C-alpha positions in Angstrom: -11.6 16.9 4.9 -12.5 14.5 7.8 -16.1 15.5 7.6 -16.5 14.7 3.9 -14.9 11.3 4.4 -17.0 10.6 7.4 -20.1 11.6 5.5 -19.3 9.1 2.8 -18.7 6.4 5.5 -22.1 7.1 7.0 -23.6 6.4 3.6 -22.0 3.0 3.9 -23.4 2.5 7.4 -26.9 3.2 6.2 -26.5 0.8 3.2 -25.5 -2.0 5.6 -28.2 -1.2 8.1 -25.8 -0.2 10.8 -26.3 2.5 13.4 -22.6 2.9 14.2 -19.1 1.5 13.3 -16.1 1.0 15.7 -13.0 1.9 13.7 -10.0 0.3 15.3 -7.6 0.0 12.4 -5.0 2.7 12.7 -4.6 3.4 9.0 -8.4 3.8 8.7 -8.4 6.1 11.7 -5.7 8.2 10.1 -7.6 8.3 6.9 -10.7 9.6 8.7 -9.1 11.9 11.3 -5.4 12.5 10.3 -4.3 11.1 13.7 -0.9 9.4 13.3 -0.4 7.9 16.8 -0.3 4.3 17.8 -3.4 3.9 20.0 -6.9 5.1 19.1 -10.5 4.2 18.6 -13.1 6.0 16.5 -16.8 5.6 17.1 -18.7 6.7 14.0 -22.4 7.0 14.5 -25.0 8.2 11.9 -25.3 11.5 13.8 -21.7 12.1 15.1 -18.2 10.7 15.5 -16.1 10.5 18.7 -12.4 10.0 18.8 -10.7 8.2 21.7 -7.0 7.9 22.6 -4.8 7.6 25.7 -2.9 10.3 27.7 0.3 10.0 25.7 -1.5 11.5 22.7 -3.4 14.3 24.5 -1.5 17.1 22.8 -0.9 15.3 19.5 -4.6 14.4 19.1 -5.5 18.0 19.8 -3.3 19.2 16.9 -4.3 16.5 14.4 -7.9 15.7 15.1 -10.2 18.6 14.3 -13.9 19.2 14.5 -14.5 15.9 16.5 -15.2 15.3 20.1 -12.1 13.8 21.7 -11.9 11.6 24.8 -8.5 11.1 26.4 -8.2 8.3 28.9 -5.7 6.4 31.0 -7.4 3.1 30.6 -8.9 0.9 27.9 -10.4 2.8 25.0 -13.3 0.4 24.7 -14.1 0.7 28.4 -14.0 4.5 28.0 -16.5 4.2 25.1 -18.7 2.3 27.4 -18.4 4.6 30.4 -19.3 7.6 28.1 -22.3 5.6 26.7 -21.1 6.3 23.1 -23.3 3.5 21.7 -26.6 4.6 23.3 -29.5 4.1 20.9 -27.3 2.2 18.5 -28.7 -1.3 18.5 -26.7 -2.5 15.4 -23.0 -1.7 15.5 -20.3 -2.9 13.1 -16.7 -3.7 13.9 -13.7 -4.2 11.6 -13.5 -8.0 11.4 -10.0 -8.2 10.1 -8.7 -6.1 13.0 -10.6 -7.1 16.1 -9.4 -10.2 18.0 -11.7 -12.7 19.6 -10.7 -11.4 23.0 -11.6 -7.9 22.0 -15.0 -9.1 20.6 -15.8 -10.8 23.9 -15.0 -7.5 25.7 -17.4 -5.7 23.4 -20.1 -8.2 24.1 -19.5 -7.8 27.9 -19.4 -4.0 27.9 -22.4 -3.5 25.5 -24.7 -6.5 26.2 -27.7 -4.8 24.5 -25.9 -4.2 21.2 -25.9 -6.5 18.2 -22.4 -6.5 16.9 -21.9 -7.3 13.2 -18.6 -8.0 11.5 -17.8 -5.8 8.6 -15.1 -5.6 5.9 -13.9 -2.8 3.7 -16.4 -0.1 4.8 -13.7 2.5 5.3 -11.6 1.0 2.5 -14.4 1.5 0.1 -14.3 5.2 0.9 -10.5 5.2 0.6 -10.5 3.6 -2.8 -10.5 7.0 -4.6 -7.8 9.5 -3.5 -8.4 13.2 -3.2 -6.0 15.9 -4.2 -4.2 16.0 -0.9 -3.7 12.3 -0.8 -2.3 12.2 -4.4 0.1 15.1 -3.5 1.4 13.1 -0.5 1.9 10.0 -2.7 3.7 12.0 -5.3 6.0 13.4 -2.7 6.9 9.9 -1.5 7.3 8.7 -5.1 9.6 11.6 -5.9 11.9 10.8 -3.0 12.1 7.1 -4.0 12.9 8.0 -7.6 15.7 10.2 -6.3 17.0 7.4 -4.1 17.1 5.0 -7.1 19.3 7.5 -9.0 21.7 7.8 -6.1 22.0 4.0 -5.8 23.3 3.4 -9.3 26.9 4.4 -8.6 26.9 2.1 -5.6 25.9 -1.0 -7.4 28.9 -3.0 -8.5 30.4 -6.5 -8.0 31.5 -7.2 -4.5 29.0 -5.0 -2.8 26.5 -6.8 -0.5 22.7 -6.8 -0.7 22.5 -5.5 2.8 24.8 -2.6 2.2 22.4 -1.4 -0.5 19.4 -2.0 1.7 21.0 0.2 4.4 21.7 3.0 1.9 18.1 2.9 0.8 16.9 3.5 4.4 19.4 6.2 5.0 18.7 8.1 1.7 14.9 7.9 2.2 15.3 9.7 5.6 17.9 12.1 4.2 15.5 13.2 1.5 12.6 13.8 3.7 10.7 10.5 4.1 9.2 9.6 7.5 10.5 6.0 7.1 10.8 3.1 4.7 7.4 2.0 3.5 8.6 -1.6 3.9 11.8 -3.5 4.3 13.8 -3.0 1.1 14.1 -5.9 -1.3 17.6 -6.2 -2.7 18.3 -9.5 -4.6 21.2 -10.4 -6.8 21.5 -13.2 -9.3 19.6 -16.3 -8.5 18.1 -14.6 -5.5 16.1 -12.4 -7.8 13.8 -15.4 -8.4 12.5 -14.8 -4.9 9.8 -12.1 -5.3 10.1 -11.0 -1.6 13.8 -11.7 -1.0 15.3 -10.2 2.1 18.7 -8.6 1.8 21.6 -10.7 2.9 25.4 -10.5 3.0 25.6 -12.1 -0.5 27.9 -10.1 -2.7 26.9 -9.0 -6.2 28.7 -10.7 -9.2 29.6 -9.4 -12.6 27.1 -10.2 -15.3 24.0 -10.7 -13.1 20.8 -8.9 -12.6 20.0 -7.1 -9.3 16.4 -6.5 -8.4 15.6 -3.5 -6.1 12.1 -3.1 -4.7 11.7 -0.3 -2.2 9.5 2.6 -1.1 9.0 5.2 1.6 6.2 6.8 3.7 5.5 10.5 3.7 2.6 11.7 5.8 1.6 8.1 6.1 1.3 7.7 2.3 3.5 5.2 0.4 5.6 4.9 -2.7 6.6 1.6 -4.2 9.2 1.2 -7.0 11.0 -1.8 -8.5 13.8 -1.8 -11.0 16.1 -4.5 -12.2 19.6 -3.6 -13.4 22.5 -5.5 -14.9 26.0 -5.5 -13.4 28.1 -5.8 -16.5 27.1 -7.3 -19.8 24.1 -9.6 -19.3 23.5 -12.8 -21.2 21.1 -12.9 -24.1 18.7 -14.9 -21.9 18.6 -12.1 -19.3 18.2 -9.4 -22.0 15.3 -11.2 -23.5 13.6 -11.7 -20.2 14.0 -8.1 -19.4 12.6 -7.0 -22.7 9.5 -9.3 -22.2 8.7 -7.8 -18.8 9.3 -4.2 -19.9 6.9 -4.7 -22.9 4.3 -6.2 -20.6 4.6 -3.4 -18.1 4.5 -0.6 -20.5 1.5 -2.2 -22.3 -0.4 -2.5 -19.1 0.2 1.1 -18.1 -1.0 2.2 -21.6 -4.1 0.1 -21.2 -4.9 1.1 -17.6 -8.0 3.2 -17.1 -11.0 3.6 -14.8 -14.0 1.4 -15.6 -12.1 -1.7 -16.7 -12.1 -4.8 -14.5 -9.0 -5.4 -12.5 -8.6 -8.9 -14.0 -8.7 -7.4 -17.5 -5.8 -5.2 -16.7 -3.9 -8.1 -15.2 -4.6 -10.0 -18.4 -2.9 -7.4 -20.6 0.4 -8.0 -19.0 -0.1 -11.8 -18.4 -1.1 -12.4 -22.0 1.9 -10.5 -23.2 4.3 -12.5 -21.1 2.6 -15.8 -21.9 2.8 -15.2 -25.7 6.5 -14.7 -25.2 6.8 -18.1 -23.6 7.4 -17.1 -20.0 3.8 -17.2 -18.6 4.6 -19.9 -16.1 7.3 -17.7 -14.6 4.9 -14.8 -13.8 3.7 -16.1 -10.4 1.9 -13.2 -8.7 -0.7 -10.5 -9.4 0.0 -7.5 -11.6 -0.4 -5.0 -8.8 -2.2 -3.5 -5.9 -3.8 -0.4 -4.5 -1.5 2.1 -2.7 -2.2 4.7 -0.1 -2.0 4.8 3.7 -1.4 1.0 3.4 1.3 -0.4 1.1 -1.2 -3.0 -0.1 -4.8 -2.0 -0.3 -7.8 -2.2 -2.6 -8.0 -2.7 -5.5 -6.0 -5.9 -6.0 -5.1 -6.1 -9.7 -5.2 -9.9 -10.1 -6.6 -12.4 -12.5 -9.5 -13.3 -10.2 -10.6 -9.8 -9.2 -13.5 -8.6 -11.4 -13.9 -5.4 -9.5 -14.1 -2.3 -11.8 -11.2 0.0 -11.4 -12.1 3.5 -10.3 -11.0 7.0 -11.3 -8.8 8.4 -8.5 -7.4 5.0 -7.4 -3.7 4.8 -7.2 -2.2 1.4 -8.1 1.1 -0.3 -8.8 1.8 -2.1 -12.1 4.6 -4.7 -11.5 4.8 -7.7 -13.7 7.8 -10.0 -13.2 9.3 -13.3 -14.3 11.2 -15.6 -11.9 13.4 -18.5 -13.1 14.2 -20.5 -10.0 18.0 -20.9 -9.3 18.8 -18.5 -12.2 17.4 -14.9 -12.1 14.4 -12.7 -11.6 13.1 -9.6 -13.4 10.5 -7.2 -12.1 9.6 -3.6 -13.1 7.1 -1.6 -11.0 5.6 1.9 -11.3 2.9 3.8 -9.5 0.0 5.1 -11.6 -3.1 7.2 -11.0 -6.2 5.9 -12.7 -8.4 8.4 -14.7 -11.5 8.0 -16.8 -9.4 8.5 -19.9 -6.4 6.3 -18.9 -3.7 6.6 -16.3 -1.0 9.0 -15.2 2.3 7.5 -14.2 3.6 9.0 -11.0 7.0 7.3 -10.8 9.6 8.4 -13.3 12.8 6.4 -12.6 14.3 5.2 -15.9 13.3 1.6 -16.8 15.1 0.9 -20.1 17.7 -1.8 -19.2 20.5 -0.1 -17.2 23.9 -1.8 -17.6 26.4 -0.7 -14.9 
């Protein structure tokens, strides 16, 4: 697995005129090697790749990193790369610009004075855009756990319960059902707080007749799930029902339209046009979705400004929402796998309006 991904990455190095790439982003290192620890460096040359970590991960890296030379050190990983002369005959070397600090860049320049370092972006991410069978299986495992958690939450949602109580239950249930951890801090927002797309759970108590928005996901083997549902506590007003129906129509329409080959902005437009025609376009304030994998948010960004063609094998979220400040919010989100013929929805929690 690692060899085929590394081979594809080497194609990217050649296209950029690079002799090597220093991979320091941990999600990217995990993608290329399966290493799941907290400290590592991967030197990818056109002819070979070398993995470096510290002594805490000597045994773990032996189990996780296969078919690559490993260097285990007690000191700086960059200094170890220099002492082992890993960039010999590599005059042009890329580094991950969004991950390397200026201090780290200065260290590289000091330790490798003859190397021309070039900032790069998305070289590994380009390879990771399309998911293989094992990656899709891991995402499906995470999604299945999160779907189950949503089902278990429904009996707990009632007036008087606090947002933070539900958030704590989400974390507990994720772990109970086999997740490694939450994929991100759960969003639990009742009533007017639903108008905050990234609301953090508080001690606010739910009230009868209001909407509650739940946005949560977990990580399994490093791969993420991401689900949003909005439910009603008691009989909702006609305004709330109408807003929900508008978002649901936009979301199901976008899922039906999603396919590899279409521009990301065109998929965003499917949902955005639907909501705008219903008169709530100004309340849809974020992008339609994002890529999902070892990172919660990765390429492709499904937004009105991204003209990048969507690719078969990419996993994305589709999550339109409307947000009325001081009143309510509605968001519905599912995870889908893009195919040449369309898309396959991976999350299956019910999304017709649930009235508790």
